[in-house]
N, C-alpha and C positions, 0 to 999 in steps of 0.2 A: 504494500499499500504506500509506503514512503516514496517509491518510484513514481507512482501515479501523482502524488501530491507535488513532488519535485518537478513533474511535467507541467504543473499549473492547474491541476484538477482537484476538486474538493468534493465532499459528499459522497465519497466512494462507498459502494454497497455491493456485496455479492448477492445476486438475486436468485441464482440457481446453482446447484453443484451435484455432480453425479459421477459415479465410477464408470466412466465412458469406455474403459478398457476391459471390464469384466467380460469374461468369455472369449477375449481375443487370443490368438496364439501366443502372444508375448505378454499376457496379462499379469503373469507373475513378476515380471520386471517392473511394470507400473505399480503393482501393489506394494512391492518392496520399498518403493520410494514415496508412497502415499499420494500418487498422482491422481488428481481428479479434474474433470472438465468443469469449467465455470462459465457463467454469464455475469457480467458486472455492469454497473452504470456509475458515472461520475459526471460532474459538470465543470466546465472551464470557469475559473474564477472571474469575478466581475471587475475586480480592480487590485492593485498592488497590496492594499492593506489586508484584504482577505486572504491573499496568497501568503503574506508574511505571517499572519496569524496561524495558518495551516501548517507552515513550515516550522513555526516555533513550537507547535505541539509535538512535532517529531524530533526536535533537537534533544540531544542527551550528551552526557559525558561519555568519553570513550575510555574503557578500561581494557586490560589484558584478558578479561573474561574468565579468570580462574580463581578459585577460592584458595584458602590457606593450604589445602591438601593437594593443590595443582589440578584438580578436576574442574571441568567447565561449570560456571555458575548460570543458573536460570535467572534472568532479569526480566520480570513482567513488564517493565517499562519499554523494553525493546521489542516485545512481541504483543501486538494488539490484535484482537479478532477482527 
C-alpha cells in the first residue's frame, strides 16, 4: 500500500481477493508464497496537502529489524491491513 500512496493515490481499499491459482498445475508454488489475486481501488490525491498527509501516515523510523536475540521483530506499524 505504501507504494500506491507514494504514487500519489489515497483511500486504497482491497475490494476482492481470491485464491486464483487453486487447482492450477503450479498451485503449490503460489500457495507456498501466499499468492492471491486481488482487485483494489484508490483515488488520485486532490492536492499536495492531502498527499503529504497520506505520506506522513506511512513515515517511520528505520531500524535493523532485529531484537536482542538477533531474530526479526514484528513491527505492527510497518504492516497495515
